[in-house]
C-alpha positions in Angstrom: 261.0 1.8 -59.8 259.6 3.7 -62.2 256.3 2.7 -61.2 257.2 4.0 -57.8 258.0 7.1 -58.8 255.3 7.7 -61.0 253.0 7.0 -58.1 254.4 9.2 -55.6 254.4 11.9 -58.1 250.7 11.2 -58.9 249.7 11.0 -55.1 251.8 14.1 -54.5 249.7 16.3 -57.4 246.7 14.9 -56.7 247.2 16.1 -53.1 249.5 18.6 -52.7 248.3 20.1 -49.3 245.7 17.5 -47.4 247.9 14.4 -47.7 246.6 12.2 -45.1 248.4 10.5 -42.0 247.5 7.1 -44.4 248.8 8.5 -47.6 252.3 9.9 -45.6 252.6 6.2 -44.3 252.1 4.8 -48.3 254.5 7.5 -49.2 257.4 6.4 -46.4 256.6 2.5 -47.2 257.1 3.3 -50.7 260.4 5.6 -50.3 261.9 3.3 -48.1 261.7 0.4 -50.9 262.8 2.7 -53.9 266.0 3.1 -51.4 266.2 -0.5 -51.2 266.4 -1.1 -54.3 268.5 1.6 -55.4 271.3 0.4 -52.9 270.7 -3.5 -54.0 271.6 -2.7 -57.9 275.1 -1.8 -58.8 276.1 -2.8 -62.7 279.4 -1.9 -61.6 280.2 -4.6 -59.1 280.9 -8.0 -60.5 279.2 -11.1 -58.9 277.2 -8.9 -56.0 274.4 -11.9 -55.6 275.2 -14.9 -54.1 275.1 -18.1 -56.7 275.1 -21.7 -56.3 278.8 -22.2 -57.0 282.5 -20.2 -58.1 284.9 -22.2 -59.4 288.2 -20.4 -59.9 290.9 -21.9 -62.7 294.1 -20.9 -61.0 295.9 -21.0 -64.6 300.2 -20.6 -64.7 300.1 -20.7 -68.1 303.6 -18.9 -68.6 305.0 -21.8 -69.4 305.3 -24.1 -72.9 302.0 -24.9 -72.1 300.9 -21.9 -73.0 303.8 -19.8 -75.1 304.3 -22.9 -77.4 301.2 -24.9 -77.6 298.3 -22.6 -76.6 296.6 -25.0 -74.0 295.5 -22.5 -72.0 293.2 -20.7 -75.1 292.2 -23.5 -76.4 290.9 -24.4 -72.7 289.5 -21.0 -72.3 287.6 -21.2 -75.6 285.8 -24.6 -74.4 285.1 -23.1 -71.1 283.0 -20.1 -73.8 281.4 -22.4 -75.3 280.0 -23.8 -72.6 279.1 -20.4 -71.2 277.1 -19.5 -74.4 275.2 -22.9 -74.2 273.7 -21.5 -70.8 275.3 -24.9 -69.1 276.8 -22.4 -66.1 273.3 -22.3 -64.1 273.9 -19.0 -63.1 277.2 -19.8 -61.3 280.5 -18.0 -61.2 283.3 -19.3 -63.7 286.6 -17.3 -62.9 289.8 -17.5 -64.2 293.0 -16.5 -62.5 295.4 -16.8 -65.8 299.5 -15.5 -65.3 300.4 -16.1 -69.1 303.0 -15.7 -71.0 301.6 -12.6 -73.4 300.1 -10.4 -70.5 300.1 -9.7 -66.8 297.8 -11.5 -64.9 294.2 -11.0 -65.3 291.1 -12.1 -63.0 288.2 -12.9 -65.7 284.7 -13.8 -65.5 283.6 -15.6 -68.1 279.6 -15.4 -68.7 276.6 -15.8 -71.0 276.0 -12.5 -72.4 272.5 -10.5 -73.4 272.9 -11.6 -77.1 273.5 -15.4 -75.9 276.9 -15.2 -76.8 279.9 -15.6 -74.5 281.7 -13.0 -73.1 285.0 -12.7 -71.4 285.4 -10.0 -68.9 288.2 -9.0 -67.6 287.8 -8.0 -63.9 291.1 -7.1 -62.4 294.3 -6.7 -64.0 297.3 -7.3 -61.7 301.6 -5.9 -62.6 304.0 -8.8 -63.7 304.6 -11.3 -60.7 305.2 -14.6 -59.8 302.3 -16.1 -59.5 303.6 -19.6 -58.0 303.9 -17.8 -54.3 301.4 -18.9 -51.5 301.0 -15.6 -51.1 299.7 -14.4 -54.5 297.7 -17.6 -54.6 296.2 -17.0 -51.2 295.3 -13.1 -51.8 293.4 -14.6 -55.7 291.5 -17.1 -53.9 290.4 -14.2 -51.0 289.9 -11.8 -53.5 287.7 -14.2 -55.9 285.6 -15.5 -52.2 284.9 -11.6 -52.0 284.1 -10.3 -55.8 281.9 -13.6 -56.0 280.2 -15.1 -53.2 278.6 -18.4 -53.5 276.9 -21.1 -51.6 280.2 -23.4 -52.0 283.3 -22.9 -54.1 285.5 -25.1 -56.4 289.0 -25.1 -57.6 291.0 -26.3 -60.8 294.8 -26.1 -60.6 295.9 -25.2 -64.2 299.5 -25.9 -64.9 303.0 -28.4 -65.0 303.6 -30.3 -61.8 306.0 -32.7 -60.8 303.4 -33.9 -58.0 304.9 -34.1 -54.8 308.7 -34.0 -56.1 310.2 -30.5 -55.4 309.9 -28.3 -58.9 313.6 -27.9 -59.0 314.4 -31.5 -58.5 316.9 -33.3 -60.8 314.4 -36.0 -61.3 314.2 -36.5 -64.9 310.0 -35.2 -65.1 310.5 -32.2 -67.6 308.6 -31.7 -70.6 311.9 -30.9 -72.3 313.5 -34.5 -71.4 310.1 -36.3 -72.6 309.3 -38.4 -75.7 305.8 -38.0 -77.5 303.0 -35.5 -77.3 303.5 -32.8 -74.7 301.6 -33.5 -71.2 301.2 -31.4 -67.7 303.6 -32.4 -65.6 301.6 -28.0 -59.5 302.9 -24.6 -60.3 305.1 -23.2 -63.2 305.5 -20.0 -63.3 308.2 -19.5 -66.4 311.4 -20.5 -63.9 309.4 -20.5 -60.5 307.8 -23.5 -58.9 305.5 -23.7 -56.2 306.1 -27.1 -53.7 303.4 -28.9 -52.9 303.7 -27.7 -49.1 303.3 -24.3 -50.0 300.4 -24.9 -52.6 298.7 -26.6 -49.1 299.4 -23.1 -47.1 297.9 -21.1 -49.5 294.6 -22.5 -49.8 292.3 -21.8 -46.6 291.1 -24.8 -44.5 287.4 -26.2 -46.0 287.3 -23.4 -48.7 286.4 -25.8 -51.7 284.0 -28.3 -51.7 285.9 -29.8 -54.4 289.7 -29.4 -55.7 290.1 -31.0 -59.7 294.0 -30.6 -60.4 294.0 -30.7 -64.0 298.3 -31.1 -63.7 300.8 -34.4 -64.2 301.2 -36.8 -61.3 298.8 -34.7 -58.7 296.7 -37.9 -58.0 299.1 -39.4 -55.1 298.6 -39.8 -52.1 300.7 -37.9 -50.7 299.2 -35.1 -52.6 295.4 -35.7 -51.2 296.9 -35.9 -48.0 298.5 -32.4 -47.9 295.5 -31.1 -49.2 292.9 -33.2 -46.9 292.3 -30.3 -45.0 291.3 -28.0 -47.9 288.9 -29.9 -49.7 286.0 -32.3 -49.6 286.8 -34.1 -52.7 290.1 -34.1 -54.8 290.1 -34.9 -58.1 293.8 -36.0 -59.7 295.4 -38.1 -62.0 298.6 -40.4 -60.7 299.9 -40.4 -64.3 300.8 -37.7 -66.6 297.8 -35.3 -68.2 297.3 -34.7 -72.0 298.6 -31.1 -72.9 294.9 -30.5 -73.7 293.9 -31.2 -70.5 290.7 -31.4 -68.8 287.9 -32.3 -71.8 286.5 -28.7 -70.4 283.4 -28.6 -72.6 282.8 -31.7 -71.1 283.8 -31.3 -67.0 282.8 -27.8 -66.4 278.6 -28.1 -67.1 279.0 -31.3 -64.6 281.0 -28.8 -62.6 278.2 -26.4 -62.5 275.4 -28.9 -62.2 273.2 -28.3 -59.2 273.6 -31.8 -58.3 277.6 -32.0 -58.7 278.2 -35.7 -58.8 282.3 -35.7 -59.1 282.1 -39.3 -60.2 280.6 -38.1 -63.3 283.2 -35.6 -63.7 286.2 -38.0 -63.5 284.1 -40.5 -65.6 283.9 -37.9 -68.6 287.6 -37.6 -68.4 288.2 -41.1 -68.6 285.9 -42.0 -71.1 287.1 -39.1 -73.6 290.7 -40.2 -73.5 289.8 -43.8 -73.7 288.1 -43.0 -77.1 291.7 -41.3 -78.6 294.0 -43.7 -80.4 297.6 -44.3 -79.9 299.5 -42.2 -77.1 297.0 -40.1 -76.8 294.6 -42.6 -75.0 295.8 -42.0 -71.8 294.4 -41.2 -68.5 294.2 -41.7 -64.8 291.6 -40.3 -62.6 290.0 -40.8 -59.1 287.4 -38.9 -56.9 288.5 -38.7 -53.1 286.9 -38.4 -50.6 289.0 -36.3 -48.2 286.8 -37.1 -44.8 288.0 -40.8 -45.4 292.0 -39.9 -45.7 292.3 -40.8 -41.9 290.2 -44.0 -42.3 292.9 -44.9 -45.1 295.7 -43.7 -43.5 295.3 -46.0 -40.2 295.1 -48.9 -42.6 298.2 -48.2 -44.4 300.3 -47.4 -40.7 299.1 -50.7 -39.5 300.9 -52.2 -42.5 303.7 -50.6 -42.9 304.3 -51.1 -38.5 303.7 -54.8 -38.7 306.3 -55.1 -42.0 308.7 -52.8 -40.6 311.1 -55.3 -40.4 310.4 -56.5 -43.6 312.6 -56.3 -46.4 310.8 -54.2 -48.9 309.7 -56.5 -52.4 311.1 -55.7 -55.8 309.7 -52.6 -57.6 310.0 -54.9 -60.8 306.8 -56.1 -60.8 305.0 -53.2 -58.8 302.3 -50.9 -61.1 304.1 -47.5 -61.7 302.5 -44.7 -63.4 305.5 -42.3 -64.5 307.6 -42.9 -67.5 311.1 -42.5 -66.3 313.7 -44.2 -63.8 313.3 -43.4 -60.4 309.9 -44.0 -60.4 307.5 -41.9 -57.7 304.2 -43.3 -58.5 303.3 -47.0 -57.7 299.6 -48.1 -57.1 299.1 -47.8 -53.6 297.2 -50.9 -53.5 299.9 -52.7 -55.9 302.7 -52.2 -53.7 301.2 -53.0 -50.3 299.2 -56.1 -51.6 303.0 -57.5 -52.1 303.9 -57.3 -48.0 300.1 -57.9 -46.5 298.9 -61.4 -45.4 294.9 -62.0 -46.1 293.2 -59.8 -43.0 295.4 -56.7 -43.9 294.6 -56.7 -47.5 291.1 -56.9 -46.3 291.6 -53.9 -44.2 293.3 -51.9 -47.0 290.3 -52.6 -49.5 287.8 -51.6 -47.1 289.6 -48.2 -46.7 290.4 -47.5 -50.0 286.7 -48.3 -51.0 285.6 -45.9 -48.3 288.2 -43.4 -49.6 288.1 -43.4 -53.1 284.7 -43.2 -54.7 285.6 -43.7 -58.7 288.9 -44.8 -60.3 289.4 -45.3 -64.2 292.7 -45.8 -66.3 293.1 -46.3 -69.7 295.1 -49.8 -70.7 298.1 -47.6 -71.5 299.7 -44.8 -70.9 301.2 -42.8 -74.0 302.0 -45.7 -75.3 304.8 -46.6 -72.7 303.3 -47.9 -69.6 300.8 -50.8 -69.7 298.5 -50.2 -66.8 297.3 -53.7 -65.4 295.9 -52.3 -62.0 294.7 -49.0 -60.7 293.3 -48.1 -57.3 292.9 -44.5 -58.1 295.6 -43.2 -55.7 299.7 -43.4 -56.3 302.3 -43.5 -53.8 305.8 -43.5 -53.5 308.1 -46.3 -52.0 310.6 -45.0 -49.5 314.1 -45.8 -50.6 313.9 -46.9 -54.3 314.5 -43.3 -55.4 317.4 -41.8 -54.4 318.6 -39.8 -50.6 317.4 -36.5 -52.0 314.0 -37.5 -52.8 314.0 -39.7 -49.4 315.0 -36.5 -47.3 312.4 -34.3 -49.0 309.6 -37.2 -48.9 310.0 -37.2 -44.9 309.1 -33.4 -44.6 305.6 -34.5 -46.2 302.2 -35.1 -44.1 302.0 -38.6 -45.4 305.2 -39.9 -44.2 304.9 -38.2 -40.8 301.5 -39.8 -40.6 301.9 -43.3 -41.7 305.7 -44.3 -40.9 306.3 -45.3 -37.6 309.6 -44.1 -36.4 309.7 -46.8 -33.3 
């Protein structure tokens, strides 16, 4: 830009009166270019240039994950190490953090000019309940507007009870668990975001992927409720360790130009499978949401064919939660108890299309042995209590696969 200004000044200095038509054309052309460049450069505006990928971490840390264990700070530090190493590939890493110690903030993690990572507070909000669909939708819309990209990813960071209502009496509260702290989506202080609210907060087909860093979100009920929100869904059928997804390993993969989500899931599994004792705990699966209707067709057929059968005892069916009543059974293991060979083959073909990757450690928190894991869990209607059954019947998955006639 300085070159253009110098050129114009010299031209006028040497031709103060007699400026030819051709020179005027050059001056007008250069002036237009100068205005174009000046209009495109604004150091005060974040994310003005469209990049390949923007990833939003929706971090609800106003709970014991943040206040007692500081896992939010640890995870953000891991993300900053990735940025310092230049592994964001020019993408936008954005965190909406509603923590225990500050008002909610929209944060951008970048690599500074010196090579160190920078944590830039883009916006600070008044104290508010971020576990509501209205607030979550506004954050997503704001992130898309401020940080345009060819595609977007979403990480859900918080406690969760899967498809079960957050205020349920079901004993999934971390305070009633033994062993290491885990992540059980959407706790902001004493407020919870239910699964249907989470789905309503996310615009349809907004995200290339959604990764749930929270417990029990790997159920078919959760995946199906979010089927129209994302192309691919990554989640755990069981509890997620408090340290969460190993962000120093997963963030570089999420910003890789090729975006191989199976590699992301494998990094999670490999990291935790290398741990010892109760910390050797992980289940993970990558779901192709475009194929969920194929799986739903297969499950609907099986459930309809056996609608009058007595459901099998759950004693020998693989479950992934540690407290009764169990709500997270392995989907394939459950259905295999009632299928004939043709139905089993139909189910396996559908699972092969839908579940792109699955893995599980041999045990969960040292309490639950894992002998089989298809990548998705499910609830077995009638095995919990009347309250759970009533709520379950409001979910999209129930209304899709359970035939009433």
